[in-house]
LOLO-810625 format. One line per 10 residues: number of its first residue (from 0); their letters; for each residue x, y, z of N, C-alpha, C. Coordinates in nm, 4 decimals. Layout:
# LOLO-810625
NUM	a	X/Y/Z/X/Y/Z/X/Y/Z; ...
//
This chain:
# LOLO-810625
0	mrsdiseqtl	1.5015/0.8262/0.3218/1.4598/0.7734/0.2613/1.4689/0.8524/0.1367; 1.5918/0.8425/0.0376/1.6201/0.9285/-0.0969/1.5743/0.7753/-0.1831; 1.5126/0.8569/-0.2807/1.4914/0.7510/-0.4166/1.6332/0.7855/-0.5077; 1.6041/0.7147/-0.5889/1.6812/0.7855/-0.7241/1.6029/0.8093/-0.8181; 1.5511/0.9577/-0.8091/1.4665/1.0242/-0.8647/1.5443/1.1786/-0.8906; 1.6154/1.1217/-1.0204/1.6581/1.2909/-1.0056/1.6264/1.4166/-0.9992; 1.6797/1.5423/-0.9513/1.6395/1.6774/-0.9447/1.6133/1.6886/-1.1167; 1.6275/1.6889/-1.2051/1.6043/1.6998/-1.3656/1.4965/1.7117/-1.3953; 1.4130/1.5345/-1.3440/1.3167/1.4900/-1.3701/1.2090/1.5551/-1.3320; 1.2285/1.5519/-1.1918/1.1496/1.6215/-1.0810/1.1318/1.7599/-1.1170
10	naarlstgad	1.2202/1.8639/-1.1966/1.1993/1.9648/-1.1699/1.1026/2.0236/-1.3583; 1.1134/1.8827/-1.4411/1.0716/1.8845/-1.5955/0.9512/1.8753/-1.5674; 0.9121/1.7882/-1.4193/0.7833/1.7958/-1.3870/0.6855/1.8921/-1.3569; 0.7749/1.9308/-1.2579/0.7464/2.0974/-1.2271/0.6414/2.1371/-1.3113; 0.7586/2.1703/-1.4006/0.7720/2.2573/-1.5382/0.6452/2.2726/-1.6065; 0.5689/2.1211/-1.6004/0.4503/2.0619/-1.7072/0.3217/2.1254/-1.5872; 0.3556/2.0357/-1.4491/0.2112/2.1048/-1.4094/0.2720/2.2802/-1.3717; 0.2633/2.3079/-1.3661/0.2905/2.4785/-1.3696/0.3977/2.5204/-1.1943; 0.3889/2.3815/-1.1955/0.4613/2.4312/-1.0343/0.6081/2.4751/-0.9968; 0.6429/2.5773/-0.9440/0.7800/2.7136/-0.9188/0.7858/2.6741/-0.7754
20	ssesrpssak	0.9202/2.6495/-0.7065/0.9846/2.6932/-0.6315/0.9873/2.8093/-0.5441; 0.9664/2.8928/-0.6530/0.9325/3.0070/-0.6148/0.8093/3.1210/-0.5938; 0.6979/3.0231/-0.6261/0.5535/3.0290/-0.6275/0.4763/2.9415/-0.5296; 0.3490/3.0408/-0.5048/0.2600/2.9179/-0.4046/0.2248/2.8398/-0.5160; 0.2341/2.6867/-0.4369/0.1886/2.5715/-0.5609/0.0202/2.5651/-0.5361; -0.0347/2.5452/-0.7173/-0.1933/2.5356/-0.6801/-0.1927/2.3989/-0.5817; -0.3456/2.3773/-0.5146/-0.3874/2.2565/-0.5091/-0.3308/2.0799/-0.6057; -0.3120/2.1313/-0.7214/-0.3157/2.0372/-0.8095/-0.1718/2.0384/-0.8648; -0.1053/2.1202/-0.8159/0.0729/2.0933/-0.8015/0.1256/1.9322/-0.7707; 0.1927/1.8911/-0.8057/0.2089/1.7552/-0.7479/0.3739/1.8413/-0.6867
30	trgdleatmn	0.3617/1.7241/-0.5602/0.4492/1.7504/-0.4670/0.5898/1.6535/-0.5127; 0.6934/1.6749/-0.4392/0.7911/1.5800/-0.5448/0.7783/1.4082/-0.4398; 0.7456/1.4301/-0.2662/0.6302/1.2845/-0.2747/0.5450/1.2487/-0.3635; 0.4367/1.3002/-0.4463/0.3180/1.2849/-0.4990/0.4519/1.2242/-0.6265; 0.5324/1.2743/-0.6876/0.6356/1.1693/-0.7943/0.6490/1.1041/-0.7715; 0.7740/1.0961/-0.6988/0.8142/0.9249/-0.6204/0.7021/0.8405/-0.5821; 0.5719/0.9121/-0.5409/0.5411/0.7662/-0.5193/0.4652/0.6652/-0.6695; 0.4132/0.7845/-0.7685/0.3508/0.8186/-0.9182/0.4775/0.7129/-0.9053; 0.6380/0.7124/-0.9146/0.6890/0.6530/-1.0220/0.7181/0.5427/-0.9426; 0.7295/0.5142/-0.7871/0.7103/0.3963/-0.7111/0.6238/0.2692/-0.7283
40	vshevsllvq	0.4519/0.3728/-0.8480/0.3772/0.2632/-0.8276/0.3604/0.2119/-0.9927; 0.4405/0.3003/-1.0529/0.4396/0.2209/-1.1866/0.5970/0.1350/-1.2119; 0.7032/0.1475/-1.1014/0.7485/0.0416/-1.0475/0.7188/-0.1007/-1.0587; 0.6889/-0.0359/-0.9213/0.5841/-0.2159/-0.8635/0.4846/-0.2625/-0.9809; 0.4482/-0.2320/-1.1012/0.3490/-0.2555/-1.1823/0.4168/-0.3500/-1.2577; 0.5506/-0.2434/-1.3339/0.6700/-0.3058/-1.3946/0.6598/-0.4661/-1.3136; 0.7404/-0.4568/-1.2360/0.7841/-0.6018/-1.1268/0.6705/-0.6966/-1.1627; 0.5425/-0.6414/-1.0926/0.4279/-0.7687/-1.1326/0.3830/-0.7904/-1.2479; 0.3957/-0.7708/-1.3807/0.3931/-0.7954/-1.4823/0.5016/-0.8944/-1.5021; 0.6207/-0.8599/-1.4757/0.7892/-0.9298/-1.5216/0.7147/-1.0835/-1.4159
50	eierlgskna	0.6499/-1.0666/-1.3094/0.6464/-1.1774/-1.1757/0.5564/-1.2789/-1.3005; 0.4759/-1.2220/-1.3147/0.2864/-1.2540/-1.3901/0.3680/-1.3413/-1.4910; 0.4583/-1.2910/-1.5949/0.5231/-1.3225/-1.6862/0.5785/-1.4730/-1.6767; 0.6850/-1.4560/-1.5618/0.7758/-1.6046/-1.4879/0.6913/-1.6900/-1.4104; 0.5446/-1.6547/-1.3502/0.5138/-1.7434/-1.2852/0.3454/-1.8669/-1.3985; 0.3075/-1.6886/-1.4782/0.2003/-1.7665/-1.5546/0.1904/-1.8368/-1.6411; 0.1355/-1.8119/-1.7255/0.1011/-1.9429/-1.8510/0.0153/-1.9018/-1.9846; 0.0254/-1.9323/-2.0763/-0.0337/-1.8708/-2.2053/-0.1899/-1.8974/-2.1975; -0.3097/-1.8370/-2.1936/-0.3891/-1.9200/-2.2200/-0.4878/-1.9021/-2.3583; -0.6048/-1.9217/-2.4307/-0.6496/-1.9995/-2.5199/-0.6310/-1.8955/-2.6383
60	dgqttvkfgv	-0.6340/-1.7619/-2.5987/-0.6557/-1.6430/-2.6723/-0.4835/-1.5842/-2.6404; -0.3798/-1.6018/-2.6043/-0.2661/-1.6203/-2.5991/-0.2077/-1.4990/-2.5017; -0.2791/-1.5323/-2.4333/-0.2416/-1.4057/-2.3251/-0.2059/-1.4563/-2.1753; -0.1160/-1.4368/-2.1059/-0.0284/-1.4485/-1.9645/-0.1005/-1.4775/-1.8799; -0.1535/-1.5995/-1.8047/-0.2327/-1.5810/-1.7292/-0.1566/-1.6453/-1.5661; -0.1933/-1.6239/-1.4871/-0.1680/-1.7083/-1.3587/-0.2741/-1.6264/-1.2601; -0.2779/-1.7477/-1.1738/-0.4113/-1.7073/-1.0930/-0.2860/-1.6649/-0.9356; -0.4364/-1.6018/-0.8929/-0.3645/-1.5027/-0.7813/-0.2707/-1.6112/-0.6397; -0.3144/-1.7551/-0.6004/-0.2541/-1.8146/-0.4856/-0.1365/-1.8411/-0.5462; -0.0868/-1.8386/-0.6681/0.0309/-1.8487/-0.7000/0.1109/-1.7464/-0.6856
70	lfnddkcani	0.0609/-1.6308/-0.7444/0.1364/-1.4793/-0.7245/0.1592/-1.4959/-0.5858; 0.0359/-1.5054/-0.4880/0.0505/-1.4693/-0.3679/0.1438/-1.5567/-0.2230; 0.1309/-1.6832/-0.2982/0.2257/-1.8049/-0.2301/0.4251/-1.7714/-0.2703; 0.3958/-1.7301/-0.3420/0.5311/-1.7170/-0.4405/0.6331/-1.6834/-0.3206; 0.7630/-1.7432/-0.3022/0.8370/-1.6616/-0.2390/0.9743/-1.5250/-0.2406; 0.8854/-1.5334/-0.4318/1.0377/-1.4049/-0.4706/0.9070/-1.2489/-0.4521; 0.7607/-1.2956/-0.4530/0.6815/-1.1948/-0.4803/0.6464/-1.1557/-0.3218; 0.6308/-1.2181/-0.2733/0.6344/-1.1812/-0.0880/0.7732/-1.0971/-0.0620; 0.8689/-1.1386/-0.1747/1.0168/-1.0651/-0.0529/0.9748/-0.9058/-0.1797; 0.9287/-0.9008/-0.3015/0.9400/-0.7917/-0.3830/0.8025/-0.7384/-0.3487
80	fealvgtlra	0.7107/-0.7861/-0.2989/0.5527/-0.7059/-0.3186/0.5432/-0.6408/-0.1735; 0.5853/-0.5624/-0.0984/0.4856/-0.5246/0.0701/0.3732/-0.5828/0.0530; 0.3226/-0.5013/-0.0885/0.1429/-0.4933/-0.0673/0.0768/-0.5410/-0.2131; 0.0922/-0.6440/-0.1702/0.0662/-0.7498/-0.3372/-0.0436/-0.7048/-0.4135; -0.1924/-0.7118/-0.2951/-0.2923/-0.6409/-0.3905/-0.3209/-0.5655/-0.4178; -0.2867/-0.4771/-0.3194/-0.2279/-0.3506/-0.4051/-0.2024/-0.2780/-0.4734; -0.1040/-0.3574/-0.5442/-0.0156/-0.3416/-0.6519/-0.1209/-0.4026/-0.8040; -0.1994/-0.4725/-0.7728/-0.2868/-0.5912/-0.8101/-0.3949/-0.5015/-0.8140; -0.4481/-0.3593/-0.7866/-0.5749/-0.3148/-0.7823/-0.4867/-0.1831/-0.8746; -0.3570/-0.1089/-0.8274/-0.3191/-0.0924/-0.9742/-0.2805/-0.0868/-1.0851
90	akrkkvvqfe	-0.2460/-0.1563/-1.0962/-0.2348/-0.2258/-1.2421/-0.3669/-0.2564/-1.2963; -0.4403/-0.3176/-1.2255/-0.6189/-0.3171/-1.2595/-0.6651/-0.1338/-1.3265; -0.6012/-0.0944/-1.2544/-0.6975/0.0064/-1.2763/-0.6211/0.1184/-1.4086; -0.5307/0.0806/-1.3963/-0.4191/0.0624/-1.5098/-0.4501/0.0408/-1.6467; -0.5377/-0.0600/-1.6498/-0.6089/-0.1448/-1.7492/-0.4114/-0.2430/-1.8047; -0.3475/-0.2713/-1.7113/-0.2389/-0.3460/-1.6950/-0.2577/-0.5111/-1.6914; -0.3675/-0.5371/-1.5856/-0.4305/-0.6870/-1.5854/-0.5698/-0.6685/-1.5526; -0.5938/-0.7923/-1.6243/-0.7674/-0.7829/-1.5723/-0.7673/-0.9105/-1.4287; -0.9056/-0.8799/-1.3876/-0.9475/-1.0148/-1.2668/-1.0961/-0.9644/-1.2822; -1.1598/-1.1178/-1.2204/-1.2642/-1.0478/-1.1842/-1.2830/-0.9663/-1.0006
100	gelllqgvhd	-1.3498/-0.9143/-0.9703/-1.3571/-0.8549/-0.8446/-1.2863/-0.7121/-0.7676; -1.3033/-0.7005/-0.7042/-1.2295/-0.5692/-0.6357/-1.0650/-0.5878/-0.5749; -1.1161/-0.6238/-0.4882/-1.0012/-0.7238/-0.3642/-0.9898/-0.8544/-0.3263; -0.9045/-0.9204/-0.3641/-0.8560/-1.0606/-0.3848/-0.7992/-1.0805/-0.2259; -0.8337/-1.1705/-0.1294/-0.7936/-1.2481/-0.0072/-0.7376/-1.3776/-0.0795; -0.6452/-1.3601/0.0525/-0.5533/-1.5196/0.0409/-0.6433/-1.6376/0.0596; -0.6534/-1.7428/-0.0328/-0.7419/-1.8833/0.0182/-0.8597/-1.8337/-0.0178; -0.9547/-1.7050/-0.0100/-1.1278/-1.6986/-0.0859/-1.0682/-1.7343/-0.2449; -0.9617/-1.6472/-0.2673/-0.9716/-1.6309/-0.4175/-0.8702/-1.6577/-0.5036; -0.8339/-1.7866/-0.3897/-0.6451/-1.8185/-0.4573/-0.6682/-1.8949/-0.6451
110	nvdivllqq	-0.7915/-1.9195/-0.6193/-0.8151/-1.9979/-0.7856/-0.8526/-1.8450/-0.9230; -0.8873/-1.7418/-0.9070/-0.8968/-1.5999/-0.9594/-0.7530/-1.6149/-1.0411; -0.7953/-1.6147/-1.1602/-0.7293/-1.5477/-1.2752/-0.6797/-1.4759/-1.2866; -0.5460/-1.3990/-1.3072/-0.5638/-1.2526/-1.3283/-0.4691/-1.2886/-1.4692; -0.5451/-1.1823/-1.5502/-0.4917/-1.1609/-1.6841/-0.3608/-1.0574/-1.7091; -0.3243/-1.0631/-1.7821/-0.1801/-0.9818/-1.8018/-0.2327/-0.9398/-1.9724; -0.2872/-0.7702/-1.9225/-0.3079/-0.7192/-2.0221/-0.2233/-0.6744/-2.1474; -0.1540/-0.6139/-2.1190/-0.0147/-0.5346/-2.1304/0.1050/-0.6494/-2.1217; 0.2426/-0.6278/-2.2227/0.3058/-0.6770/-2.1660/0.4380/-0.6202/-2.2243
//
């Protein structure tokens, strides 16, 4: 599966990490797969933000919120996100969203508010 990441982007990332194809790579250097995964996570988080804005409403503090159950049961979200819970966890680590707990499960956590911190 070929991604739309350009060679120029990958080469710039290699240079910034000090990785060169003619040298042996240090274990911390990012590979093509690492870069593609990082860019895919960022893309999925940005799609998540759009879906929260579409489905959510403003709370008293002016932040957009949506219930986990609303996101999970939405047909469009089901088609976009292969792993919605994983995308939510990544967004939480990036401080894009906030919600109680570590792991959200369908049914049990349907009424948990997901708060959009960055728009």
